[in-house]
N, C-alpha and C positions, 0 to 999 in steps of 0.2 A: 306718709303727707295727706293731710285730709282734703275735704271737699272747699273748708272754707279759703278764702285768700285773705291775706293781711293788707290792710290798706295800702301800704309802700309796696307791696309785690306789685309787678306790672302785671297785665293780664296778657297772654299772646295764645296763640292759637296751640300750641305745645301745652298749655294748660288746660286749655277749654276742652280740645279733645280727647283726652281719657277719660274726663269727667263726664262728659258727655255719652260716651259710648259706654261707659258703666252705667250710667241712670238709664238710660234706654234699656240695655242689656236686662237689668235688674227690672222692669216694668213690665217688658216681655216674658222673661220667665215666670214674675210672678202671675201675668195674664194666662200663659200657657199652663200652670198648673193648679190655679185656684179657680178659673172658669173653664171648667174640662169636666161637662157632666157626663157625657158619654164615655170617658175615661180613654180615650184614643191617644196615640202617641204623636208627636210631631209630623213624623211622616204619613201617617194615615191621613191627618187633618190636612197636610201640604198636597197629598192626593186628590181629595176630594176639593178641596178648594181651585185646584187646577180645573178638576172635571168640572165645578160649577162654573168657572170660567170660560170654559173653551168647550163646553157639551162633549160629544163622545170624541175618545182620543184612543190609540193603539198603547197597549204595554208599552212597547218600543220608545214610541211620542214622549210618553208621560214620563218614561224612566230619564229620557235625553232633557226633559225641560227640566226636572229634578236633580238634574248630573247625578244619576245612581246607576249601578248596573242593573240590565234587563231582567235578572233573575231575581234580584230585591224588591224590584218595583213588583215583579209576578207575585212574589212571597204576600206583598203588602196589597194587593189587589184580591188576591184569594181570601183573605182573612176577612176585607171590606166586603167580598161577595158573601161570605159564609154568612157576617153578620146582617144581610139583606140592605146593606148602604149602598152597592153598584151593582149591576147588571152588565151581563155581555151582550153582543149582539153581533151579527155577522157584518164584515165591512161591505158597502153598499157596491164597491168598486173590484175589491181584490179578496177573493174567497180563500185566498190562506189566512187570511189577519182577522182579529176581531176587534170590536170597538168597546169600551167599557164606559158606562156614563152611570149619572146620580140616577137613583131609585127615588120615589118618594121620599122614604124613612132615609137616605143620605141627604136629601136635601133639608128635610127636620132636622136631623141631627147639626147639619152647619146651621142653621137658623138658631138653634137652640143654644148652642156655643157661643155663635154671636151676641144674643141676648145675654149669655153669661158674663162674656167679656164688660159688655156693657155695665151691667149692672155692679160687676165689682169695680171697674173705675168712676160709676157715679159715686158710689159708697166712699172709695178712696178719696176724691176730689171733695166732696162733702163735708169730711173731718178738716180741710184745711178751712183758715180763716179768710176772708173776702180778700184782703189783700196779697195771699200767697195764690188765690184762685186767677186773681188777675194777674199776677206775676206768670203763672202758669199758661194763661190764656197769650200774652204775650212771648212766652217762649214756645209755645206751638206755632204760632205765626214766623217765627225765625226759623223753628226746624222743618217745618213746611217749606220755607223758601229755601233752605239746603236741598231737601229733597226734589226740587224743582229745577234747580241749577243745573 
């Protein structure tokens, strides 16, 4: 069953949802794969994004936020630290804990990735004709509304 609907087929949420899920998933996968200048994996990228949003975090808090085991997050942070993208500092109130935060290189890696995504998406949208660009703009407004509801 394709994404196109025949004129006599009624449109229903059951028709829209799989098509929308598949389309958004495909775009996100392409963005992750094609717009990845540093070659970071999804978990590394997610950890950097979270640290950028929240500032310093303990490995346990970061693991909880990303719904993963603390040991797994420890491995991710160790790799990011080795690459100079994050640094550890003593916890201001709890001497047994450390806080991880982005380094200048980590912030730059986030910025480069964001620019690469923007560039990829701009190139992809530029290939569409003006009518399709307008349709996409209307769809974006609807998708935003779904996210806000």
